[in-house]
C-alpha positions in Angstrom: 105.6 32.1 250.1 105.9 28.7 248.6 106.0 29.0 244.8 103.7 26.0 244.4 101.0 27.5 246.6 99.3 30.7 247.5 99.8 30.3 251.3 102.7 30.0 253.7 101.3 27.6 256.3 98.8 24.8 256.4 96.8 24.6 259.6 94.5 21.6 260.3 91.6 22.2 262.6 88.8 19.8 263.6 85.4 20.8 264.9 84.1 18.3 267.5 81.0 18.2 269.6 77.6 16.5 269.9 75.3 16.1 266.9 73.2 19.1 266.0 75.3 21.8 267.8 75.9 23.5 264.4 79.5 22.4 263.5 78.7 22.1 259.8 77.0 25.4 259.7 79.9 27.1 261.5 82.3 25.8 258.9 79.9 26.8 256.0 79.4 30.3 257.5 83.2 30.8 257.9 84.3 29.4 254.5 81.3 30.3 252.2 79.6 33.0 254.3 76.3 31.3 253.9 73.8 29.3 256.1 71.2 26.6 255.4 68.4 25.6 257.6 68.4 22.2 255.9 72.1 21.2 256.3 72.4 17.4 256.2 73.9 15.6 259.1 77.6 14.9 258.6 78.4 11.2 258.1 81.9 10.5 259.3 83.7 13.7 258.4 83.9 16.3 255.7 86.3 19.2 255.2 86.6 22.6 253.7 89.4 25.0 253.4 90.0 28.7 253.5 93.0 31.0 253.2 93.4 33.7 255.8 95.9 36.4 256.6 97.6 35.8 260.0 97.9 38.6 262.6 101.7 38.7 262.4 103.6 41.7 261.1 104.7 39.9 257.9 101.1 39.3 256.8 101.7 35.6 256.2 98.9 33.5 254.7 97.6 30.3 256.2 95.4 27.7 254.5 93.0 26.4 257.1 91.9 22.8 256.4 88.8 22.5 258.6 87.5 19.0 259.4 83.8 18.9 260.2 83.2 15.7 262.2 80.0 13.7 263.0 78.9 14.0 266.6 77.2 10.6 266.8 78.7 8.0 269.0 79.0 5.5 266.1 81.6 7.7 264.5 83.9 8.0 267.5 86.6 5.7 266.0 86.9 8.1 263.1 87.1 11.0 265.4 89.8 9.3 267.5 92.0 9.1 264.4 91.5 12.8 263.7 93.0 13.8 267.1 96.4 12.7 265.8 96.2 14.5 262.5 95.2 18.1 263.5 96.9 21.1 264.9 94.0 22.3 266.9 90.4 21.4 267.9 87.3 23.6 268.2 84.8 22.1 270.7 81.2 23.2 269.9 78.1 23.1 272.1 74.6 24.6 271.7 73.8 27.3 274.2 70.1 26.2 274.1 70.9 22.5 274.9 72.6 22.0 278.3 73.4 18.4 277.6 75.7 19.4 274.7 77.5 21.7 277.1 77.8 19.1 279.8 79.4 16.7 277.3 82.2 19.1 276.5 84.2 17.7 279.5 83.9 14.2 277.9 85.3 15.6 274.6 88.1 17.3 276.5 88.9 14.0 278.3 89.1 12.1 274.9 91.3 14.8 273.4 93.7 14.7 276.3 94.0 10.9 276.0 95.6 11.5 272.6 97.4 14.8 273.0 97.2 16.8 276.2 99.0 19.8 274.7 96.8 20.3 271.6 95.3 23.8 271.4 91.6 23.7 272.0 88.9 26.4 271.6 85.5 26.1 273.2 82.6 27.6 271.2 79.1 28.2 272.5 77.0 28.3 269.2 73.5 29.5 268.4 73.5 32.8 270.3 70.8 33.8 267.9 68.6 31.6 270.2 69.3 33.8 273.2 65.7 33.6 274.4 66.1 29.8 274.6 69.5 30.0 276.3 70.2 27.3 278.9 74.0 27.8 279.2 75.1 31.2 280.3 78.1 33.0 278.9 79.8 32.8 282.3 79.4 29.0 282.4 81.1 28.6 279.1 83.8 31.1 279.9 84.4 29.4 283.3 84.7 26.0 281.7 87.2 27.3 279.2 89.2 29.0 282.0 89.2 25.8 284.1 91.0 24.0 281.2 93.1 27.0 280.2 91.3 27.2 276.8 90.0 30.2 274.9 86.2 30.8 274.5 83.9 32.4 272.0 80.1 32.5 271.6 79.0 32.4 268.0 76.0 32.2 265.7 76.3 30.4 262.4 72.9 31.7 261.5 73.8 35.4 261.8 77.6 35.0 261.4 78.2 36.7 264.8 81.8 36.1 266.0 82.4 33.2 263.5 85.2 34.8 261.6 86.7 36.2 264.9 86.7 32.7 266.5 88.4 30.9 263.6 91.0 33.7 262.9 91.8 34.1 266.6 92.2 30.4 267.1 94.3 30.1 263.9 96.7 32.7 265.3 96.8 30.8 268.7 97.7 27.6 266.9 100.5 29.3 265.0 101.9 30.7 268.2 101.7 27.2 269.8 103.4 25.6 266.8 106.2 28.1 266.6 106.8 27.9 270.3 107.0 24.1 270.1 109.3 23.7 267.2 113.0 24.2 266.8 112.5 26.4 263.8 112.5 30.2 264.1 112.1 33.3 262.0 111.2 33.3 258.3 112.4 29.7 257.8 109.5 28.4 259.9 106.9 26.7 257.7 104.1 24.3 258.4 103.4 23.6 254.7 102.6 19.9 254.9 
């Protein structure tokens, strides 16, 4: 580990998706293990961090710097800048709002304009609203498969699958970064 820090790697992740899909609450649930019904709308972007242990045999630690972005159209220029500064993107939709799911393809198109190899995870949020569900699990999974992306359904309210989604995706990003660098073994570091 780096003497100056308590982690081996720094991984930058952005959450993108339409307004009100629960991006902020997903980040708060993962980082603070809490939930608020009265979470204010994100203006521009905010970020939080959390240190996790990766699933490698050496039990390396990664600090996740998680960017929570505004989903409103007026903040798209800020979002465009983020595409260039992150190691992976989590696209979030609300399973009880079909329009947010339909718009995932637009988000994917925007991402691919900036970096068509960036790891992306698709997350269907708010599974606690299953009785109001408008997007089936299979629809979400099929969309992810179509774009060769991983897929999770989560609930920021209950915490279901939130940790699993972030940790699994962080490990996927690490594999991607290691496979796309000229550095190997213990000397590999993404501390930046």
